[in-house]
One Martini backbone bead per residue (centre of mass of N, CA, C, O) as a GRO file, in nm:
protein
  102
    1MET     BB    1   0.867  -0.157   1.518
    2SER     BB    2   0.766   0.025   1.281
    3VAL     BB    3   0.662  -0.004   0.932
    4VAL     BB    4   0.731   0.176   0.637
    5VAL     BB    5   0.532   0.202   0.330
    6VAL     BB    6   0.592   0.270  -0.020
    7ALA     BB    7   0.354   0.230  -0.295
    8THR     BB    8   0.379   0.228  -0.650
    9ILE     BB    9   0.120   0.254  -0.895
   10THR     BB   10   0.106   0.199  -1.259
   11PRO     BB   11  -0.106   0.255  -1.493
   12LEU     BB   12  -0.233   0.203  -1.772
   13PRO     BB   13  -0.369   0.329  -2.026
   14GLY     BB   14  -0.711   0.344  -1.930
   15GLU     BB   15  -0.682   0.209  -1.607
   16MET     BB   16  -0.744   0.390  -1.353
   17ASP     BB   17  -1.031   0.295  -1.266
   18ALA     BB   18  -0.966  -0.009  -1.228
   19VAL     BB   19  -0.742   0.026  -1.026
   20ARG     BB   20  -0.889   0.178  -0.814
   21GLU     BB   21  -1.113  -0.031  -0.762
   22ALA     BB   22  -0.918  -0.262  -0.674
   23ILE     BB   23  -0.804  -0.120  -0.433
   24LEU     BB   24  -1.058  -0.042  -0.278
   25ALA     BB   25  -1.146  -0.341  -0.243
   26ALA     BB   26  -0.885  -0.414  -0.051
   27VAL     BB   27  -0.868  -0.228   0.197
   28PRO     BB   28  -1.054  -0.363   0.419
   29ALA     BB   29  -0.882  -0.628   0.444
   30VAL     BB   30  -0.613  -0.488   0.521
   31HIS     BB   31  -0.722  -0.347   0.780
   32ALA     BB   32  -0.776  -0.650   0.917
   33GLU     BB   33  -0.497  -0.699   0.949
   34PRO     BB   34  -0.250  -0.785   1.127
   35GLY     BB   35  -0.062  -0.482   1.197
   36CYS     BB   36  -0.244  -0.263   1.079
   37GLU     BB   37  -0.202   0.102   1.097
   38LEU     BB   38  -0.166   0.176   0.776
   39TYR     BB   39  -0.381   0.224   0.469
   40ALA     BB   40  -0.321   0.472   0.218
   41LEU     BB   41  -0.465   0.631  -0.051
   42HIS     BB   42  -0.309   0.785  -0.342
   43GLU     BB   43  -0.335   1.045  -0.599
   44GLY     BB   44  -0.109   1.109  -0.887
   45ASP     BB   45   0.028   1.141  -1.192
   46GLY     BB   46  -0.088   0.853  -1.284
   47GLU     BB   47  -0.086   0.740  -0.979
   48PHE     BB   48  -0.047   0.517  -0.704
   49VAL     BB   49  -0.021   0.572  -0.334
   50MET     BB   50   0.093   0.376  -0.072
   51VAL     BB   51   0.053   0.430   0.279
   52GLU     BB   52   0.231   0.244   0.529
   53ARG     BB   53   0.172   0.072   0.854
   54TRP     BB   54   0.348  -0.154   1.053
   55ALA     BB   55   0.418  -0.303   1.347
   56ASP     BB   56   0.604  -0.512   1.180
   57ALA     BB   57   0.779  -0.726   0.985
   58ASP     BB   58   0.583  -0.960   1.017
   59ALA     BB   59   0.324  -0.818   0.925
   60LEU     BB   60   0.437  -0.757   0.641
   61ARG     BB   61   0.486  -1.040   0.553
   62VAL     BB   62   0.199  -1.141   0.576
   63HIS     BB   63   0.079  -0.938   0.373
   64GLY     BB   64   0.243  -1.046   0.116
   65ARG     BB   65   0.045  -1.333   0.150
   66ALA     BB   66  -0.228  -1.228   0.150
   67GLU     BB   67  -0.531  -1.234   0.005
   68ALA     BB   68  -0.568  -0.937  -0.068
   69LEU     BB   69  -0.300  -0.919  -0.239
   70THR     BB   70  -0.343  -1.148  -0.435
   71THR     BB   71  -0.610  -1.054  -0.549
   72LEU     BB   72  -0.505  -0.778  -0.648
   73GLY     BB   73  -0.302  -0.887  -0.849
   74GLY     BB   74  -0.515  -1.016  -1.030
   75ARG     BB   75  -0.675  -0.746  -1.091
   76LEU     BB   76  -0.402  -0.596  -1.221
   77ALA     BB   77  -0.369  -0.761  -1.445
   78GLY     BB   78  -0.292  -0.577  -1.740
   79LYS     BB   79  -0.312  -0.264  -1.585
   80VAL     BB   80   0.003  -0.249  -1.534
   81ALA     BB   81   0.341  -0.162  -1.585
   82GLY     BB   82   0.401  -0.315  -1.312
   83PRO     BB   83   0.536  -0.353  -1.039
   84PRO     BB   84   0.557  -0.226  -0.761
   85GLU     BB   85   0.701   0.037  -0.596
   86VAL     BB   86   0.898  -0.047  -0.309
   87LYS     BB   87   0.928   0.119   0.012
   88ARG     BB   88   1.123   0.080   0.294
   89LEU     BB   89   1.087   0.231   0.618
   90ALA     BB   90   1.220   0.442   0.873
   91ALA     BB   91   1.158   0.622   1.130
   92VAL     BB   92   1.224   0.986   1.196
   93PRO     BB   93   1.147   1.141   1.455
   94ALA     BB   94   1.010   1.484   1.471
   95GLY     BB   95   0.913   1.682   1.681
   96ASP     BB   96   0.607   1.637   1.688
   97ALA     BB   97   0.473   1.331   1.765
   98ASP     BB   98   0.206   1.367   1.573
   99LYS     BB   99   0.379   1.504   1.309
  100GLY     BB  100   0.685   1.338   1.286
  101ALA     BB  101   0.512   1.073   1.199
  102VAL     BB  102   0.355   0.790   1.040
   0.00000   0.00000   0.00000
């Protein structure tokens, strides 16, 4: 069963552009990771939100140690307010199958 993750990254004042560039640079490598079904960046209210879907918990675990994420962590050092706020969620499909779940 797929695992959905929502990760919120809060840049320090003046670091929005640098944080955006770092995340955008990581996205293609994350998309190529086994089990990545969705890794989509969103921006609003001075923060970035990644909406992710992984094939299973093992794929998510591998992602957590993958080169793309460790490199991103290094690029974000000193530019963010703290570690990302990560929420791991289970889908509760409802209504139209194409519209009722991420």
